[in-house]
N, C-alpha and C positions, 0 to 999 in steps of 0.2 A: 324842260329836256332832258333828255336822257343821258344816263353816266356810265360809262367804262372805266373801272379802279383798276391801276396795279400799281400797291402799295409798297415801301420800302424795296427797292431794288436793291441791292447793293452791288458795286462796282470797285475796281481798284484801277487810277487813273492816277494822271501828272499835271493835273490842274494846278497854278497857284501861282501867284506875285513872284515867289523868292526860287534862286534857281534851282534851293533843294526841292522843293515841291515839284519840281519840272526834274529834277533827277530821280531821287528816294520814290517819290511817287505817295500818296495814301488812301484811306477810304471814303467813297460817294456813297447817297441815297439818293434815289430818285424816287419819285413818285408822279403818279399822272392820272389826269381825269379828262376822259373822255369825251364830249360831250355831242350826241347824235341822236339818231331818231332808231329806237330799238322795238318800234312795233312789227316793224314784219317779221323780224328775226325771232319775237317773241311768237309769233305764230306760225311760220313755218318751220323751227328749227332748225335752219338750215346757216352752216357757216357763213355762207358766198353772202348772205343777208347781214350780217354784223362784222366788226373788227374780229383779225385773231389776235388773241393776250400771246401768244408766242412773236406772232411778228412786231409786233410793238416792243417787246422786250428786245428783241433781237437791235432794232431803230435806236431805241436808247443806251443799247451796250456800246452800240458800232458809237456813237456821240461820245459817250462816256470814257469808254477805252482808247477813242481815237487820240485825235489833232488834241495834245495840250492847250489850254486856253486859260489867259490870265485869271478872267474873274468865272468864275461859276453862272454870273446873268450871262454871257455869254454861252454858257454850255445849254442853261435851260432854252434860251430864244432858240440855238442850232438843233438842238431836240425837238422844238414845236416848228422849224420851217421842215425839216424832215420825215415826223409825222403827218402832216400837210400834204404834202409831196408825195408819199405813199400812200398813203387811206383818202380814199375821194369820198368817201362818206362822213367825213372827218367838219363837224361844221364850226366848234372850238375847244381848246383845251386848255390847262390848268396843269402847268410843268412848276414842280417843285424839285432843286436839289438844294441836299443837304451836306455840309463838310463836317465831320462831327472831331475830327483832330486840326483845326489850322492852327497857325504857328504865332496865336493870340495870345497874351501874359493874362492870367484872369483864370475865375471859375464860371465854368458854365456848360451845359453841354454839348452845344452845336453852334453853327452859324447855318444860313442857307437865305434865299431867294423863292420866290413864288412867282412866276410872270400869268397871268390871263392872254390868250391871243384867239381870235377870232379869222375867218378864213375870210380872203380879201374878196 
């Protein structure tokens, strides 16, 4: 299966369990792997035969900067739902949401989730 990748998109959102996270907000990163057949667009060189990367970015941004959710699992799930609704040629996707500065004591680079979803 072919893939379109959008890597390390950065957003400022208000997701989290704690009131401080919902009030102050923080940085989040999102990565998408969009699975679809790209043979037609590779031959025609026409945007209408593929998925517009800018539209994907705006779709992800709408969720990441939109309604606050407690869990990044819910954020990733909503991104997948929105992508399937907007892009009919999308067959499957992997969504990664990373929270680089969660309020967890300790030494680590980040926390995150990765979801894989297929069109039903």
